[in-house]
Structure formats: structure tokens, C-alpha cells
N, C-alpha and C positions, 0 to 999 in steps of 0.2 A: 204714592202707591208703590212705585218700584222700590223705594227705600224701605218701607214697612215689609215688603215681600221678602227682601234679602237681608233683613237685619239679623236674622238668626244664624247666618253663615259667618264663620270666622275668617275664612280665607277663600280665595279663588285662584286656581293655578291653570295657566294654559301652556302651550308648547314653547313659548318664547319668554313669557313674563310671569312673575310671581305677584299676584294681586291680593290685597287684603282689605277688609272693611273694618274700620275701627271707630267706636263711638267716642266722640270728643264733644263735651258740653251738650249732650243730648242730640247731637247731629252726627249723621253718618258721613264719614270721610274715607275716601278711597286712596289707598297707597299702592303705587305700582313700582316694583323693583325689577329692573331689567336684568336678565341673566347674561346677556352678551351685548356688546356695543351695537347700537342701532346703525343699520346700513353697512355692517361689516360681517362677513361670514368667514369662519376659520377654514383654511384649506386643509386637505388631508395631511400634508407634511407638517403643518403647524399643529394639527391635531394630535400628533406625536406618536406615542409609544405603540398604540395598537396597529397603526399602519406600518410602522417599522418592524414590529414583530411578524406581521403577516408577510411583508416583503422578505424578511430574513428567512422565514420558513420556506418560501418558494425558491429562494436562491440556494438554500441547502439542498433541496430536492433536485434542482437543476444540476448542481455540482455533483451530486451522487450519480445522477443519470449519465452525465457527460463522462465521469470517471469510469463508469462501467463500460460505456461504448468505447472509450479509449483503450481500456485494458483488453477488451475483446478484439479490437482492431490490431493491437500490438501482437497478441497471441496468434491471430490469423496470419500476419506477416511472417512471424517466426516459423509457423507450421508450413507455410508455402516455401520458405527458404530451405527448410529441412527436406521437404519433398523434392524441391528442385535439385538439391545437392545429391540426393540418393538416386533419383531416377535418370538424371541427365547422362552420365557416362554409360548407363546400362540400357535403358529403354529407348531414349532418343539421343541424337547427336547434338553437339554444340552448334549454335547458330541456326537450328531448325525452328520451325514455326511453333512447336510446343515449348521450346526453351524461351523464345521471345514472349509467348503468351503468359507463361507462369511468371517470368520476370516482370512483365508489364503489370500483372496483378499485384506483385510485391510492391512495385512503385506506386500503384494506385492506392493500396492500403496505407502506404507511407504518407501520401498526400492527405488522405482522410484523417490519419492520426495527427498530423500537424494542425489541421483545422480544428479538431476536437481539443487539442492542447490549448490553442489560442482561445477558443470559446470557454474552456474551463477557467483560464486565468482572467478572462473578462468578467465572469461571474464572481470570481474570488475578489477582484478589485471592487466590484459593486458591493459585495458583502463587507469588505473592509470600510467602505465609505459609510454604510449604515451603522456598523458597530461603533465607529469613532465619531459619528455625527458630523461628517465632513461634506463639503459641497463640490470640491474640485477633485477629479480623479488623479491629477498629477501629484497630489500629496501622497497617494499610495505607491507611486512608482519610485521607490527607494532604489539605491544602487544594488542592494542585495537581491531585491525582487527582480530587477532587470537582468542581473547576472544569472539568477536561477532560471528565469524564463528562457533566456538565450541558450543556456546549457541544455535545458530540456529539448528545445527545438533541434539543437545539433545532434543530441543522442538519438532522438526519434527519427531524424532524417537519414541516419546511416543504414544503408542496405547495398547489396552487391549490384554493381552497374556494368561490369565488364562484359556481360552477355550482349549489351547493345553495340559493343565494338565488334561487329561481325568481320571475321577474317575473310581473306580472298577465297572465292569458290574453288579455285584450283587446289589451293593448299588443303582446304577442308576435305575435298573429295579424294585427294591423293593420300592423305594421312588418316583416312577413316579406319583402316584396318590396323594401323600401327600406333599412331599418336593418341588417338582418342580412347583406345582401350586402356591406356595407363593414365589417363588424365584424372587427377583427384577431384577436380571441380568441373563445372559445365563450361569449359574453355577449350578451344582448339590448341593444339600444340604449336601453332604458329604464333600464339601470344608469347610475350617474353616472360621470363621467370619473375621479374619485378611485378608485372601485372597479376601473376598467379598469387604472389604473396599478398598483394593488396586485396584481391578478391577473397582470399582466405581470412584476412583480418576483418574485412567488412562483414563477412558472414558470421564470424564469431562475435563481433561487437553488437550484433542485433539482439543478443541476449541481455544487453543493458536496458532494453525496454521493459524488462520485468521490474524495474523500480516502481512501476505503476501499481504493483501488488500492494505495497505498503499503504499507498494512498487509498486504494479501494477498501482495504481492511479498516482503515481509520474512518472513512466516510460511512461505511455500512455497519459499524459497531454500535451497539446499544448505548455505549458510554457517551458518544457525541450527540446522539439524538435524545438522550434523557435529560429533561429539565432539572431533575433532582441532582443528577451528577454534576451538571454545569453550575448550578447554584452553590452547591457545597464546595465544588472545586474553585469557584471564584472567591469564596470566602477564605480558602486556604492557599490562594495564589498557585493553583495547579494548572498547568497548560496541558490541554488534551491533545497530545501528539501521538505519533505511532509508537514511540518508546513507552509511553504510559499504557497504551492498549496492549503492547507486547508483554509488558510485565503482568497485566491482568490475565492474559491468555496463559502465560507460563505458570501463574499461580492456580488458575482454575483447571486448565487442561494441559498439564506439562507433557505428558506422554504423547498425546495426539499432536501437539504442536511440533515437538522434536521429530516425531516420525514422519510427518508430512514434509518438513523441511529437509530432512536427511534423504528421503526417497527422491524428492524433486532435484536436489543438488546432485545426487549420485547419477541419475539419468542424464541430466544436462551436462555435467562434467565429462561423463563417458563419451557422449556424442561429440563434444568439442575436442576431446583427445583423439577420437577416431578421425575427425575432420583434419586435425593437424598432422597426424601420422600417416594418413592415407597417401600423401604425396610422395612418401619415400617407399611405399609398397613393402612395409615391414610387418612383423607379426602384430604389433600393437595397432595396426590399421583396421583390424577386425573388431566388431562390436563386442564380442564375447571377451576377448583379451583386454579390451579397454575397460569393460565393467570390472574385471578382476583387478586390473592395475589401480583403478580409482578406489576400489574397496580396500585393498591392502594399504594404499597410501593414506586414505582417510582414517583408517584404524591405527596408523603409525606403526604398522608391522614391518613392511618392506622386506619381503623374502629375497628379492634380487633376481628372481627368475625371469622377469621381464622389466624393461625400462624404456622410457621415451627416448627417441632419437632426434627429434627436431626441437628447435628452440621454443616454438609454440607449445609443443607437448610438455616440455620441461616447465614452462610457466604455469600450465594448467595443473600439473602434478604438485608444484610448489604451493599454489593457492589451495589445492585440495588438502594438503597436509596442514596448512594453517587453520582451515575451517574444521578439520578433524580434531585438532587440539582444542579449539573453542567449543565444539559440540561435546567433546568428552568432559570438559570442565562443567558445562551446563548439566550433563547427565549425572555427574557425581553430586552436584548441588541438589538436583531433583530427588535422587535416591536418598540422600541424607535427610531431606525434609520428609520424605515418605516414611522412612524408618524411625524418625523421631517420635517420641511419645507426645500425645496431646495433653491438654490440661487435666482432663478427667483421668486419663491413664496414669499421669504422673501422681495425681492425688491418691489413687488406689495403691500404686507401687510404694510411695513413701509411707503411707499409712501401715501397710503390711510390714515394711522394714522396721518401723517404730515398734510394732507389736513383737516382732522377733527379737529385737534388741532388748525389749522389756522382759521377755521370757528368759533370755539368757542371764539377765542380772538377778532374777529371783533366787535361784539356788545358792548363788554366792552370798547373798545377804542372809539366808537361813543358816548357812554354815558359820558365818561370823557370829550370829546370835547364839548358836549352840556352844561355841567355844567360850563366849562370854558367860 
């Protein structure tokens, strides 16, 4: 009865087996084909690409989030350093509670930044293991990667620390009216000149944390997150680095990209020049004169009306001149591309030129025929 009831079915499929009913010599015969080995279930890792793609997506989102937090923390430390350098000699005195509080916040932000950098590279190593189908994290720790991580940690750990070296209370109170009024940084005049130069160098080197900008631009770009870009790029052996993203930005938004870079570099270099020149109490120690000097140096004009007096200021002006030459070359390339004719304009121009040349040749041919 069961056989006659199910004889009209060709096949029967359940969640684990593929079952079929086949008539053989008038008898019904059941064939069962297992889709997976009995008693063994595939793990998510062995189940392969879907889990890897899901983990890869989550890791990319974590890297983007950590990079944003790291950049924000780095900018916060730089802003606190600028605030500390501007307010300390004027509003509060070196070694005061306010100076120690702001410097403590700078150190706290530096510690948070180091933790975020370590977490970012941890996610990056996990992403490398997934992309290359590896099982041991030590394979990803190449010499270049270890050197890069160490260099990043050293750069992000730089911040002024001389405020913690509190001078003697008697020296600080006795020199409040004289020494502190001319102090270029938040230091008492009882500190040695070497300590002053070290504090100046550490404050200026905090701007190296801005290397995180290129990483944030890369991770937040649509190029890296687009599957179409990545698939076509892998077929053409294209590495999606900041250099590639910068080329795309310069091709799509050349004026905006150059304007943002020039304005940011102008303000940063001017303040660094002011920080360097303020210790000599010269004219270039003012922000207005520093902005003027950086502008004429960046444009490679050099009127000679003002000039840096310190070694630090000369290095800043030298670097500004080099960047000015590079930006001028990029500006010329952008203007040349903007003024060039596109394909349609070239077609119209060449077509009209051909017509004019043809019209010029018609009277000459008529004259020849009349003479003949």
C-alpha cells in the first residue's frame, strides 16, 4: 500500500539527504544519496568564504572606527598643546595647577592614542590572516610591519613633558615678574636652555601625528569600500593605497584638494614659525608677521623684509619653500588640464579648421581652371 501510494513521486528531498524512488523490474527501489558525510558537521571556518567575507567586513568597519578615534585623539592632543603654549606665559604661570592639568590632559590623550594605534594594528593583522588564509598571526609580523608599528608608537608618544619638572618654589616666585614674562614656552627661567630647546622640539614634533589623516582618508574613501573597485583593481593588479586615492581626488576635485592642503599647511607652518621665533623676542615671533613670512616663502617670492633668526625657524622656512615649489608644479598641471580641450571640443575645432582650409583652396583652383 505504501509503495502504490508513493509510486507517482519521482524524488523526495529532505534537509540532509536526496532520496529518490526508481522502478526497477516492476519493483520500487529507494535510493538515498547523502549530501554530507554522516556524523560530521562542517565548522564555520571550513564552511569558508561567507564567514570570511563577513569577518572581513566587520574588521574593516572596526579599522575605520579606530582610525577615526585615533585621528580625533591626535588632533585633541595638538590643540591642547597649542592652547598650553599660548596661554601659559600670559594667563597662568609655569608650574601652576592649570599648567599641570593641561599637560596631564595632553599625556592622557597620548596614552589613549597609543592604545588606539595598538588596537588598529591588531585588527589589521587579523584582516591579513583572513585575506591570506593563514592560521598563525606570527606570519603577518614581518620586519617591515614591526618597524612601522614601532615607528608609529614612537611618533605618537612624543609630547612636551618639561612641565612635570617643577622648579623650586623660591625661584618661581622670585622670577615671576622678570623671567616668566619673556618665557617662550610654559617653563620657568630656572630651567636650562637645553631643556627649553627640547621642549620646543617636542611641541613642534607633535604635528607628526597628522600622518593619521592619510589613513583616515583611505579608510573612509568609497574606493576601498566598493566591491566593484576592488574586483576590477585585483584583475589589474592595482593596490588601493593613499597614493591611488590622492590621484583620484586630484582628478575629480583638484581645486578643492589643493586649497584645503595649502590653507592647512599655511596655518600650521606659521604657528610653528611663531613658536620657534618667540624665544628670541623678534618681529617674526608675532602671528601676523609669521603668516606673511610663510606666505612669501611658500610663493617663492622672498622680499627680504623679514627673515627667521633661529635655526628652528630657518628649517621651517626651508621646508615651506620646498612645499611651495611642489604645490606650484601641481597647480600648473591642474590648470593645464583644465584649459585643455576635451574630445568633443577637439572634434569641433578640427572640423571647423578643415572647413576653413577647404574654403581657402577653392578660389585658387578656380583661377587655375580659368587660366587653362
